[in-house]
N, C-alpha and C positions, 0 to 999 in steps of 0.2 A: 504494500500500500504506500502510495506517495504521500509526503507531508503536505504538499501543495495541491489544492483542489480547484483553485481559480474561482470558486463560488463567491468569494468576498471581494473580487476585483472591482465591483461596481458600488462598493460602500454598504453592502448588505451582509448580514450574517444570520445564522440559524440558531434559534434558541433550542434548549432541550425540550422536545415536544414537537418541533418541526416548524414553528412560525418563523418567517423571515422578517427581520427588522433592520432598521438603519444601524450602522455601527456606533452612532451617537445616542442610541436609545438608552433611557435611564437604567434599564435592566442590564444592558451591556456594560455601562459605566459602573454599576454597582458590583457586578462580579469581576470586572476588570480590576477594580480596586482591591478586591479580595485576593485575586491572583497576584497582584503586585505585593500585597502584604505577605502572602505565602512565600514569595521569592525572597523578601527581606528576612523572614523567619528562617528560611533555608540558609541564608548568608550568616545569620547569627549562629545557627546550628553548626556551621562549618568552622567556626572560630575555636580557639583553644579555650574551652570553658569546662566547668565541672560536668561530669558525666550525668549527674541528676538533672542539670539544666538541659542537657541534650535530650534526655529521655522525655522531658516535659515538652520541649519544643517539637519533638517528633509527634507527640500526641496532638499538639496544636496544629501542625501542618496537616495532619489527616482530617482534623475537624474543619479546617478552612476549605479543604477540598469538598467535604460534605456540604458546607455552607454555600460554596460556589455552585454546587449542583442544585441546591434548593432555590437559590436566587435566579439561576439561569432557566428554571423550568417555567414554561408558558401556561401550564395547567390544562393543556389540550388533550393529552393522552392519559387516560386513567390507568393503563397497564404499566406505566413507568413507576418503578419502585424507587422512591427517593430515600437517601440516607436521612437520618434524623439528628437534629441538635436538640438536646433535652436539658432539663434542669440538672441532670446528673453531670453533664459536661461543665455547666456553669459552676456547680458546687465543687467540682474537681479543681477549677481555676481558683476559686475562693480558698480552698484548703491549701493550695500551693502558695498563694499570696500570704496566708497566715503563717505558714511554715517559714517562708523566706523572711518575713518581717521580724522573726525572733532575733536575728542577728543585727537588726538596724536600730538606730536611735530614732525616737520620734522626730518628725520634721517640725521645725519651728520657723523656717524661712523657705522661700522659693529657691529652688536650685537651678542652675544653668544646665542645659543638656550637653554636658561635656565632662571631662576629667579622665577619660580613658577611651581609646578607639572602640572597644566593644560596648562600653556603656553608651557612647554616642550612637552607635548602631542600634541599640535598644530604643533610644529616643526617636531615631528615624522611623523604626518599625512602629513605634507608638503613634507617631503623627500620621503615618499611612493608615494605621488601624482606625484612627479617628475619622479620616476621610472615608474609609470603607463604611464605617458606621453611619456617617452622614448620608452616604449613597443609599444604604439600605433603608434608612429612615425616610428619605425622599421617595424611594420606591414604595414603601409602605403607605405613604400618603396618597398614592395613586392606585395601588392594588394591595390586597391584604397579604402581608408577610407575617409568619409566625413571630410573635414578639420575642420569643426566646432567642431568635437570631440577633436581634438588636442588643439584648441583654448580654449575650455571649461576647459580642464585639466590645461592648462597654467594659465588661470585666477583663477582657483580654488586654485592653489598653492599660488598665490598672496594673495588671500583671507585668506588662512590659516596663512600666515606670518603676515598679518595685525591683524587677530584675536589673534594671540599669543601676540602681542603688547598690544592690548586692554585688554586682560585678565590680563596682568600685571597692567594696570591702574585700572581695576575693583577691583584688590586685593591690591592696594596701594603698589605695588612693583616697583622697578626701573629696567630699562634695564641694562644689564651687557655688557659693551663695550669690544670689542676685542682690545687687546693691543699688 
C-alpha cells in the first residue's frame, strides 16, 4: 500500500466514517492538534528521563490516539467501534499528578517555562495540549463530544506542568520565578 493516495490534493480529507470535509474543518483542526500533541509527547518520551515517566507517557500516547479516533469520527457508520476515554483514564492522570507532587514544594509564584531543555519541552507539550483542548471545546460547541475528552485534555495539561517541575528536581535545577 502506498503512503500517498492523492485524495487530499484538492484540500479535502476523509473523516473516520467516510465524510469528506475541507482540511480546515474544525474537526480536522481538533484532531490535528491532538496528533501534534502526541508527537511532542513522543519527543518527551525519547528524552533521557526516568523510566516511570516513560511508562506514563506511553500510556498517554495511546490515549491520545484513542482521543484522535473519537474526535475524527463523523458519526455516520454505526458499525465502527471507537476506543473509549473514560473517567478511569482521567483518574489515572490524577493519581500520577498526586504521586509526582510528593517531591515538589508548593508553588507560591508563577514560574517561567524554562530551566532545563526537557522541562521546557514539557511546557511546549502543555501549551499544545491547551490548544488541542480549545479545539475540542470548539468542536463540542458545534457537535456533541463526550465531555470526558475535554476533561482528559485539561488534566493532561496539568500533568505536563507538574512533570516539567519534577524534571527540574530530577536534574537538580531550580525553578525560575516570574518577576
